[in-house]
ROSE-904383 format. One line per 8 residues: number of its first residue (from 1); for each residue x, y, z of N, C-alpha, C. Coordinates in steps of 0.1 Angstrom, whole numbers, plus 5000, padded with zeros to 4 digits. Example, Ala and Ser with C-alpha at 12.3 -4.5 7.8 and 13.67 -1.06 7.14 Angstrom:
REM ROSE-904383
1> 5132/4943/5078/5123/4955/5078/5132/4967/5078 ~ 5128/4978/5071/5137/4989/5071/5129/5000/5079 .
REM end
This chain:
REM ROSE-904383
1> 5557/7037/7233/5553/7050/7227/5552/7060/7237 ~ 5544/7057/7248/5542/7067/7258/5555/7070/7266 ~ 5563/7060/7268/5576/7062/7275/5584/7072/7267 ~ 5584/7071/7254/5592/7080/7245/5586/7094/7247 ~ 5573/7095/7246/5566/7109/7247/5569/7115/7261 ~ 5569/7106/7271/5571/7112/7285/5585/7117/7286 ~ 5595/7109/7282/5609/7113/7284/5612/7126/7276 ~ 5607/7127/7264/5611/7137/7255/5602/7149/7254 .
9> 5590/7148/7258/5580/7159/7257/5573/7162/7270 ~ 5566/7152/7275/5557/7155/7287/5565/7159/7299 ~ 5577/7152/7302/5585/7155/7314/5591/7169/7313 ~ 5591/7176/7301/5597/7189/7300/5586/7200/7302 ~ 5574/7196/7303/5562/7205/7305/5560/7206/7320 ~ 5556/7218/7324/5552/7220/7338/5542/7209/7342 ~ 5543/7203/7354/5535/7191/7357/5520/7194/7357 ~ 5516/7205/7362/5502/7208/7362/5497/7211/7348 .
17> 5505/7218/7340/5500/7220/7326/5499/7207/7319 ~ 5509/7198/7321/5508/7185/7315/5495/7177/7319 ~ 5492/7179/7331/5479/7172/7336/5467/7177/7329 ~ 5467/7190/7327/5455/7196/7320/5455/7192/7305 ~ 5466/7190/7299/5467/7185/7285/5462/7171/7284 ~ 5467/7163/7294/5462/7149/7295/5448/7148/7297 ~ 5442/7157/7305/5428/7157/7308/5420/7159/7295 ~ 5425/7167/7286/5418/7169/7273/5417/7156/7265 .
25> 5429/7149/7265/5429/7136/7258/5420/7126/7264 ~ 5419/7126/7277/5411/7116/7284/5396/7119/7281 ~ 5393/7132/7282/5379/7136/7279/5375/7132/7265 ~ 5384/7133/7255/5381/7129/7242/5379/7114/7240 ~ 5387/7107/7248/5385/7092/7248/5371/7088/7253 ~ 5365/7096/7261/5352/7093/7266/5342/7091/7255 ~ 5344/7097/7244/5335/7096/7233/5336/7083/7225 ~ 5347/7076/7228/5349/7063/7221/5350/7051/7230 .
33> 5341/7051/7240/5342/7040/7250/5339/7027/7244 ~ 5331/7026/7233/5328/7013/7227/5340/7007/7220 ~ 5350/7015/7217/5361/7011/7209/5372/7006/7219 ~ 5371/7009/7231/5382/7006/7241/5378/6994/7249 ~ 5388/6987/7255/5386/6974/7262/5381/6976/7276 ~ 5370/6969/7279/5365/6969/7292/5371/6958/7301 ~ 5371/6960/7314/5377/6949/7322/5370/6936/7320 ~ 5377/6925/7320/5371/6912/7318/5361/6909/7330 .
41> 5350/6903/7327/5340/6900/7337/5344/6892/7349 ~ 5355/6885/7347/5360/6877/7359/5366/6886/7369 ~ 5369/6898/7366/5375/6908/7376/5364/6914/7385 ~ 5351/6913/7381/5341/6920/7388/5341/6915/7403 ~ 5338/6925/7412/5339/6922/7426/5329/6931/7434 ~ 5322/6924/7443/5312/6932/7451/5318/6936/7464 ~ 5319/6949/7467/5324/6954/7479/5314/6965/7484 ~ 5311/6965/7497/5302/6975/7503/5289/6975/7496 .
49> 5285/6964/7490/5272/6963/7483/5272/6968/7469 ~ 5284/6972/7464/5286/6978/7451/5293/6968/7442 ~ 5289/6966/7430/5296/6958/7420/5306/6966/7413 ~ 5319/6963/7415/5330/6970/7408/5334/6962/7396 ~ 5335/6967/7384/5339/6960/7372/5353/6954/7373 ~ 5361/6961/7381/5375/6957/7383/5379/6962/7397 ~ 5389/6956/7404/5393/6961/7417/5402/6972/7416 ~ 5405/6977/7404/5415/6988/7402/5408/7001/7399 .
57> 5410/7011/7407/5404/7024/7405/5414/7035/7404 ~ 5409/7047/7400/5417/7059/7400/5414/7067/7412 ~ 5425/7071/7419/5423/7078/7432/5419/7092/7430 ~ 5413/7098/7441/5409/7112/7441/5421/7120/7439 ~ 5418/7132/7433/5429/7141/7429/5432/7142/7415 ~ 5429/7131/7407/5432/7132/7393/5420/7139/7386 ~ 5408/7135/7389/5396/7141/7383/5388/7149/7394 ~ 5393/7161/7397/5387/7168/7408/5373/7172/7406 .
65> 5369/7175/7393/5356/7181/7390/5347/7172/7382 ~ 5350/7159/7382/5341/7150/7374/5340/7153/7360 ~ 5351/7157/7354/5351/7160/7339/5357/7149/7331 ~ 5363/7139/7337/5370/7128/7329/5364/7114/7332 ~ 5352/7113/7338/5347/7100/7342/5345/7091/7331 ~ 5340/7096/7320/5338/7087/7308/5351/7082/7303 ~ 5360/7091/7301/5373/7087/7295/5381/7077/7304 ~ 5381/7080/7317/5388/7071/7327/5382/7057/7327 .
73> 5369/7057/7326/5362/7044/7326/5366/7036/7313 ~ 5366/7044/7302/5370/7038/7289/5384/7032/7289 ~ 5393/7037/7297/5406/7032/7298/5408/7020/7306 ~ 5397/7016/7313/5397/7003/7320/5396/7004/7335 ~ 5396/7016/7341/5394/7017/7356/5381/7011/7360 ~ 5381/7004/7371/5369/6998/7376/5361/7007/7384 ~ 5367/7018/7389/5359/7028/7395/5367/7041/7395 ~ 5360/7052/7395/5366/7066/7395/5361/7074/7407 .
81> 5371/7078/7415/5368/7086/7426/5371/7101/7423 ~ 5360/7109/7423/5362/7123/7419/5365/7131/7431 ~ 5370/7143/7429/5373/7152/7440/5388/7153/7442 ~ 5392/7159/7453/5384/7162/7465/5376/7175/7462 ~ 5363/7173/7466/5353/7184/7464/5351/7191/7478 ~ 5350/7204/7477/5347/7212/7489/5334/7219/7487 ~ 5328/7224/7498/5315/7231/7498/5316/7243/7490 ~ 5327/7250/7491/5329/7263/7483/5340/7261/7472 .
89> 5337/7266/7461/5347/7266/7450/5360/7273/7455 ~ 5371/7268/7451/5384/7275/7455/5395/7272/7446 ~ 5404/7281/7444/5415/7280/7434/5426/7271/7439 ~ 5427/7268/7452/5438/7260/7457/5450/7269/7460 ~ 5461/7263/7463/5473/7270/7467/5480/7277/7455 ~ 5489/7286/7458/5496/7293/7447/5505/7283/7439 ~ 5507/7286/7426/5515/7278/7417/5529/7283/7418 ~ 5539/7274/7415/5538/7260/7412/5535/7252/7424 .
97> 5528/7241/7422/5523/7233/7434/5522/7218/7431 ~ 5528/7214/7419/5529/7200/7416/5542/7197/7410 ~ 5550/7187/7415/5564/7185/7412/5567/7170/7409 ~ 5573/7168/7398/5577/7154/7395/5591/7150/7401 ~ 5592/7138/7406/5605/7133/7410/5607/7120/7401 ~ 5612/7123/7389/5613/7112/7379/5621/7100/7383 ~ 5632/7103/7390/5640/7091/7394/5634/7082/7404 ~ 5624/7088/7412/5617/7080/7422/5603/7076/7417 .
105> 5599/7080/7405/5585/7077/7401/5576/7082/7411 ~ 5577/7095/7415/5570/7100/7426/5566/7115/7423 ~ 5556/7120/7430/5551/7134/7429/5551/7140/7443 ~ 5553/7153/7443/5551/7161/7455/5540/7171/7451 ~ 5529/7172/7459/5519/7181/7455/5515/7189/7467 ~ 5511/7202/7465/5505/7210/7475/5493/7218/7468 ~ 5485/7210/7462/5474/7216/7454/5465/7224/7462 ~ 5460/7219/7473/5452/7226/7482/5437/7225/7478 .
113> 5432/7213/7474/5418/7211/7471/5413/7221/7461 ~ 5420/7224/7450/5415/7233/7440/5403/7225/7433 ~ 5391/7231/7433/5380/7225/7426/5369/7235/7425 ~ 5359/7232/7417/5348/7241/7413/5337/7242/7424 ~ 5338/7234/7434/5328/7235/7445/5317/7225/7443 ~ 5310/7221/7454/5301/7210/7454/5289/7212/7445 ~ 5284/7225/7444/5272/7228/7436/5275/7225/7421 ~ 5287/7230/7416/5290/7228/7402/5293/7213/7399 .
121> 5300/7206/7408/5304/7192/7406/5291/7184/7406 ~ 5281/7187/7415/5269/7180/7415/5261/7181/7402 ~ 5261/7193/7396/5255/7195/7383/5261/7186/7373 ~ 5274/7185/7373/5281/7176/7363/5278/7161/7366 ~ 5278/7157/7378/5275/7144/7382/5260/7140/7378 ~ 5251/7149/7378/5238/7147/7374/5237/7142/7360 ~ 5246/7147/7352/5246/7144/7338/5252/7130/7335 ~ 5258/7124/7346/5265/7112/7345/5257/7100/7350 .
129> 5245/7102/7354/5237/7092/7360/5234/7080/7351 ~ 5232/7083/7338/5230/7071/7329/5243/7062/7329 ~ 5254/7069/7330/5267/7061/7331/5267/7052/7343 ~ 5263/7058/7354/5262/7050/7367/5253/7038/7365 ~ 5241/7040/7359/5232/7030/7357/5237/7019/7348 ~ 5247/7023/7339/5253/7013/7330/5264/7005/7337 ~ 5267/7008/7349/5277/7001/7357/5290/7008/7360 ~ 5291/7020/7356/5303/7028/7360/5302/7032/7375 .
137> 5312/7029/7383/5312/7032/7397/5319/7045/7399 ~ 5312/7054/7406/5318/7067/7409/5318/7070/7424 ~ 5329/7073/7430/5330/7077/7444/5332/7092/7445 ~ 5328/7097/7456/5329/7112/7459/5337/7115/7471 ~ 5349/7121/7469/5358/7124/7479/5355/7139/7484 ~ 5353/7140/7497/5349/7153/7503/5360/7159/7512 ~ 5362/7172/7511/5372/7179/7519/5366/7191/7525 ~ 5374/7198/7533/5370/7211/7540/5375/7223/7531 .
145> 5366/7232/7529/5369/7245/7523/5379/7252/7531 ~ 5389/7258/7525/5399/7266/7532/5394/7278/7540 ~ 5383/7284/7534/5377/7296/7541/5369/7292/7553 ~ 5366/7279/7555/5358/7275/7566/5367/7272/7578 ~ 5364/7278/7590/5372/7276/7602/5371/7261/7606 ~ 5382/7256/7612/5382/7242/7616/5370/7238/7625 ~ 5366/7248/7634/5355/7244/7643/5341/7244/7636 ~ 5341/7248/7623/5329/7247/7615/5330/7236/7604 .
153> 5340/7228/7605/5343/7218/7594/5332/7209/7592 ~ 5325/7204/7602/5314/7195/7601/5304/7200/7591 ~ 5300/7212/7594/5290/7219/7585/5294/7219/7571 ~ 5307/7222/7568/5312/7222/7555/5311/7209/7548 ~ 5315/7198/7555/5314/7185/7549/5300/7181/7547 ~ 5291/7184/7556/5277/7180/7555/5271/7187/7542 ~ 5274/7199/7540/5269/7207/7528/5273/7199/7515 ~ 5285/7195/7514/5290/7187/7502/5283/7174/7502 .
161> 5282/7167/7513/5276/7154/7513/5261/7154/7509 ~ 5254/7164/7513/5240/7166/7509/5239/7167/7494 ~ 5248/7174/7487/5247/7176/7473/5252/7163/7465 ~ 5262/7157/7470/5268/7146/7462/5263/7132/7465 ~ 5258/7130/7477/5254/7116/7481/5245/7109/7472 ~ 5234/7116/7467/5225/7110/7458/5231/7107/7444 ~ 5243/7112/7441/5248/7111/7427/5261/7103/7426 ~ 5265/7097/7437/5277/7088/7437/5274/7075/7443 .
169> 5283/7065/7442/5281/7052/7447/5286/7051/7461 ~ 5296/7058/7465/5301/7059/7479/5307/7072/7481 ~ 5309/7076/7494/5315/7088/7498/5327/7086/7506 ~ 5337/7095/7505/5349/7094/7513/5351/7108/7520 ~ 5353/7107/7533/5357/7119/7541/5372/7120/7541 ~ 5377/7130/7535/5392/7132/7534/5396/7142/7546 ~ 5402/7136/7556/5407/7144/7567/5422/7143/7568 ~ 5429/7138/7557/5443/7135/7557/5452/7142/7547 .
177> 5446/7151/7539/5455/7159/7530/5464/7168/7539 ~ 5476/7169/7535/5485/7178/7543/5485/7192/7538 ~ 5477/7195/7528/5478/7208/7521/5467/7218/7524 ~ 5458/7215/7534/5448/7224/7539/5451/7226/7554 ~ 5454/7238/7558/5458/7241/7572/5448/7235/7582 ~ 5453/7227/7592/5445/7222/7603/5437/7210/7599 ~ 5437/7206/7587/5428/7195/7583/5432/7182/7590 ~ 5444/7178/7591/5448/7166/7597/5445/7165/7611 .
185> 5443/7176/7618/5438/7176/7632/5425/7169/7633 ~ 5417/7169/7623/5404/7162/7623/5405/7147/7624 ~ 5417/7142/7623/5418/7127/7625/5418/7124/7640 ~ 5420/7133/7649/5419/7131/7663/5405/7125/7666 ~ 5404/7115/7674/5391/7108/7676/5380/7117/7681 ~ 5383/7127/7690/5373/7135/7695/5367/7145/7685 ~ 5375/7147/7674/5370/7156/7663/5364/7147/7652 ~ 5369/7135/7650/5364/7126/7640/5351/7121/7642 .
193> 5348/7117/7655/5335/7111/7658/5323/7119/7654 ~ 5322/7132/7658/5310/7140/7654/5310/7143/7639 ~ 5322/7144/7633/5322/7147/7618/5317/7135/7610 ~ 5322/7123/7614/5317/7111/7607/5302/7108/7609 ~ 5298/7110/7621/5284/7108/7625/5275/7117/7617 ~ 5279/7130/7616/5271/7140/7609/5270/7137/7594 ~ 5281/7133/7587/5281/7130/7573/5273/7117/7571 ~ 5275/7107/7580/5268/7094/7579/5252/7096/7579 .
201> 5248/7106/7587/5234/7108/7589/5227/7114/7576 ~ 5235/7120/7568/5229/7125/7555/5223/7115/7547 ~ 5229/7103/7545/5224/7093/7537/5229/7079/7543 ~ 5222/7074/7553/5227/7063/7561/5230/7050/7552 ~ 5222/7049/7541/5224/7037/7532/5236/7038/7523 ~ 5242/7050/7522/5253/7052/7512/5266/7048/7519 ~ 5274/7039/7513/5286/7035/7519/5295/7047/7521 ~ 5301/7048/7534/5309/7059/7537/5323/7054/7542 .
209> 5333/7060/7537/5347/7057/7540/5354/7069/7546 ~ 5365/7067/7552/5374/7078/7557/5388/7075/7552 ~ 5394/7085/7546/5408/7084/7540/5417/7089/7551 ~ 5427/7081/7554/5436/7084/7565/5450/7086/7560 ~ 5459/7092/7568/5472/7096/7565/5482/7084/7568 ~ 5492/7083/7560/5503/7072/7563/5511/7077/7575 ~ 5510/7089/7579/5519/7094/7590/5514/7092/7604 ~ 5502/7087/7605/5497/7083/7618/5505/7072/7624 .
217> 5507/7071/7637/5514/7060/7643/5504/7048/7644 ~ 5510/7037/7647/5501/7024/7646/5490/7025/7656 ~ 5492/7030/7668/5481/7031/7678/5470/7040/7673 ~ 5473/7051/7666/5463/7060/7661/5455/7053/7650 ~ 5461/7045/7642/5454/7037/7631/5445/7028/7638 ~ 5449/7020/7647/5441/7011/7654/5429/7017/7661 ~ 5431/7029/7667/5420/7036/7674/5410/7041/7664 ~ 5414/7045/7652/5405/7050/7642/5396/7038/7636 .
225> 5403/7027/7634/5396/7016/7629/5385/7011/7639 ~ 5389/7011/7651/5379/7007/7661/5367/7017/7662 ~ 5370/7029/7660/5359/7039/7660/5350/7037/7648 ~ 5356/7034/7636/5348/7032/7624/5339/7020/7626 ~ 5344/7009/7632/5336/6998/7635/5324/7001/7644 ~ 5327/7009/7655/5317/7013/7664/5306/7021/7657 ~ 5310/7030/7648/5300/7039/7641/5294/7032/7629 ~ 5299/7020/7625/5293/7013/7614/5297/7019/7600 .
233> 5309/7025/7600/5314/7030/7588/5318/7018/7578 ~ 5315/7020/7565/5317/7009/7556/5332/7006/7554 ~ 5341/7016/7554/5354/7012/7550/5365/7023/7553 ~ 5377/7019/7551/5389/7028/7553/5396/7029/7540 ~ 5401/7041/7537/5409/7043/7525/5423/7046/7530 ~ 5433/7038/7527/5446/7039/7532/5457/7037/7521 ~ 5464/7048/7518/5465/7060/7526/5466/7072/7516 ~ 5466/7084/7523/5469/7096/7515/5484/7098/7513 .
241> 5488/7110/7509/5502/7113/7507/5509/7115/7521 ~ 5522/7115/7521/5530/7116/7533/5538/7129/7533 ~ 5539/7135/7545/5548/7147/7546/5561/7143/7552 ~ 5563/7130/7554/5576/7126/7559/5586/7123/7548 ~ 5591/7134/7543/5601/7132/7532/5611/7144/7533 ~ 5622/7142/7525/5633/7152/7526/5635/7160/7514 ~ 5625/7160/7505/5626/7168/7493/5624/7183/7495 ~ 5630/7191/7486/5631/7205/7489/5617/7211/7488 .
249> 5608/7206/7480/5595/7212/7479/5586/7207/7490 ~ 5578/7215/7496/5569/7211/7506/5556/7205/7500 ~ 5549/7197/7507/5537/7191/7502/5536/7176/7505 ~ 5527/7170/7499/5525/7155/7501/5532/7147/7491 ~ 5539/7137/7495/5547/7128/7486/5538/7116/7483 ~ 5537/7113/7470/5530/7101/7465/5539/7093/7456 ~ 5535/7081/7453/5542/7073/7444/5551/7062/7451 ~ 5561/7057/7444/5568/7046/7448/5574/7046/7463 .
257> 5579/7058/7467/5584/7058/7481/5574/7056/7492 ~ 5561/7058/7488/5550/7056/7498/5546/7042/7500 ~ 5550/7033/7490/5545/7019/7490/5547/7012/7503 ~ 5559/7012/7509/5561/7003/7521/5551/7007/7533 ~ 5550/7020/7535/5542/7024/7547/5527/7022/7543 ~ 5523/7024/7531/5509/7022/7527/5505/7007/7529 ~ 5514/6998/7526/5511/6984/7528/5511/6981/7543 ~ 5520/6987/7550/5520/6984/7565/5507/6988/7571 .
265> 5502/7000/7567/5489/7005/7573/5478/6995/7569 ~ 5478/6991/7556/5468/6981/7552/5468/6969/7560 ~ 5480/6963/7563/5481/6951/7571/5476/6953/7585 ~ 5479/6965/7590/5475/6968/7604/5460/6969/7605 ~ 5454/6976/7595/5439/6977/7595/5433/6963/7594 ~ 5438/6955/7586/5432/6941/7584/5434/6933/7596 ~ 5445/6935/7603/5448/6927/7616/5438/6932/7627 ~ 5435/6945/7626/5426/6951/7637/5411/6947/7634 .
273> 5408/6946/7621/5394/6944/7618/5393/6936/7605 ~ 5388/6924/7605/5388/6915/7594/5376/6917/7584 ~ 5367/6926/7588/5355/6928/7580/5354/6941/7573 ~ 5359/6952/7579/5357/6965/7573/5364/6965/7559 ~ 5357/6972/7550/5363/6973/7537/5375/6982/7537 ~ 5385/6978/7529/5397/6986/7528/5401/6988/7513 ~ 5403/7001/7509/5408/7004/7496/5423/7009/7499 ~ 5432/7002/7493/5446/7005/7495/5451/7013/7483 .
281> 5458/7024/7487/5463/7033/7477/5477/7039/7482 ~ 5486/7040/7473/5499/7045/7477/5511/7037/7471 ~ 5517/7041/7460/5528/7034/7455/5524/7022/7446 ~ 5512/7021/7442/5508/7009/7434/5512/7012/7419 ~ 5519/7003/7413/5525/7005/7400/5521/6995/7389 ~ 5518/6983/7393/5515/6973/7383/5506/6962/7388 ~ 5504/6952/7380/5495/6941/7384/5501/6933/7396 ~ 5514/6932/7397/5520/6926/7409/5517/6933/7421 .
289> 5518/6946/7421/5515/6954/7433/5500/6953/7437 ~ 5491/6953/7427/5477/6951/7430/5475/6937/7436 ~ 5481/6927/7430/5479/6914/7435/5484/6913/7450 ~ 5496/6919/7453/5501/6919/7467/5492/6926/7476 ~ 5486/6937/7472/5477/6945/7481/5464/6936/7484 ~ 5459/6930/7473/5447/6922/7475/5450/6910/7484 ~ 5462/6904/7483/5465/6893/7492/5468/6897/7506 ~ 5472/6910/7508/5474/6915/7521/5461/6919/7528 .
297> 5450/6919/7521/5437/6921/7527/5429/6933/7521 ~ 5435/6939/7511/5427/6950/7505/5415/6944/7497 ~ 5404/6951/7497/5392/6947/7489/5393/6953/7475 ~ 5399/6965/7475/5401/6973/7462/5414/6980/7463 ~ 5419/6985/7451/5431/6992/7451/5430/7004/7442 ~ 5436/7015/7445/5436/7027/7437/5451/7030/7433 ~ 5452/7037/7422/5465/7043/7418/5463/7057/7413 ~ 5474/7064/7412/5474/7078/7407/5487/7081/7400 .
305> 5497/7082/7409/5510/7086/7404/5516/7078/7393 ~ 5516/7065/7394/5521/7057/7383/5514/7058/7370 ~ 5501/7062/7371/5493/7065/7359/5500/7077/7351 ~ 5505/7086/7359/5512/7098/7352/5525/7093/7345 ~ 5532/7084/7351/5545/7080/7346/5544/7069/7335 ~ 5534/7060/7337/5533/7048/7328/5523/7051/7316 ~ 5513/7060/7318/5505/7063/7307/5491/7057/7307 ~ 5483/7060/7297/5469/7056/7297/5466/7042/7295 .
313> 5476/7033/7291/5473/7019/7289/5475/7011/7302 ~ 5480/7018/7313/5483/7011/7326/5471/7004/7331 ~ 5459/7010/7333/5448/7002/7339/5445/6989/7330 ~ 5445/6990/7317/5442/6979/7309/5453/6968/7311 ~ 5466/6972/7312/5476/6962/7314/5475/6955/7328 ~ 5471/6963/7338/5469/6957/7351/5457/6947/7350 ~ 5446/6951/7344/5434/6942/7343/5438/6929/7336 ~ 5446/6931/7325/5450/6919/7318/5458/6909/7327 .
321> 5467/6915/7334/5476/6907/7343/5467/6900/7354 ~ 5458/6907/7360/5449/6900/7370/5440/6890/7364 ~ 5435/6892/7352/5427/6882/7345/5435/6869/7342 ~ 5447/6871/7338/5456/6859/7335/5458/6851/7348 ~ 5460/6858/7359/5462/6852/7372/5449/6843/7376 ~ 5438/6849/7374/5425/6841/7377/5424/6829/7368 ~ 5426/6831/7355/5425/6819/7346/5435/6809/7349 ~ 5447/6813/7353/5458/6803/7356/5454/6795/7368 .
329> 5447/6801/7378/5443/6794/7390/5430/6786/7389 ~ 5423/6787/7377/5411/6779/7376/5414/6764/7375 ~ 5405/6756/7380/5407/6741/7379/5409/6737/7365 ~ 5419/6729/7363/5422/6723/7350/5430/6732/7341 ~ 5434/6744/7346/5442/6753/7338/5456/6748/7337 .
REM end
């Protein structure tokens, strides 16, 4: 049904407008959580001291302002990462800024961290605390406001962290989006160390992760992982979108073409450090992909782009496939 709707209706609508229409549907679903299927209990997994109902989550960028948490949870996602949130509300880059590559099952985006700002998102998260207590895991992805100079980036991240840390289960420092000028320069170790330390100091007990780019070379990845271990960072999120593509539109590429490099970075991180938590994201499409990432060393897996192409039943299908795997492997099965 969704495939028919996508081919004949959704794919003909501007990508960002289609996203907003989809958001309305997902928000509506949030009112019917009891009617929808939750992940099987056998999928629950503890990572970073947090119990995740399923290892499959929705990546940051889909629900920038924490407006769809109830609905996304109802669809079967084991955790919802909201954001990217910046200290200052901002409209993002000029439109059009989101493009489908249907033949590749991929997207190119140059959204530019469009969001309502940390103060407004914190107000909305405050209303979701009962949901958290009921077991819904929410992550908060933090970025730098465009109006903030790079040399004041730490202050910007700290402002957002102070507001969101008490209201989410884990925080992510996003220094890898290609759509905010100068942001990726913060991945340099001399810039990253004080930034991570400052955010970490806001709430030392709150698990903190850093989201890295797939375009780093292997030595850079290894250096960052060693820094995270030194600083006691809970985990690494690998990876963001890539700018290494030949498509006409500028911006970050996500989806199927990103899968090989995303998995390479995952394997490199795990080879460098066997204990740090890793959330793998990039080109994940089905239960087989999730299974492969978990076997390669990921603790958790996120998806985004394939959710656009495959539709709202995707997380439920993946959970079902993973559940069948576990039951098949049980003694006597």
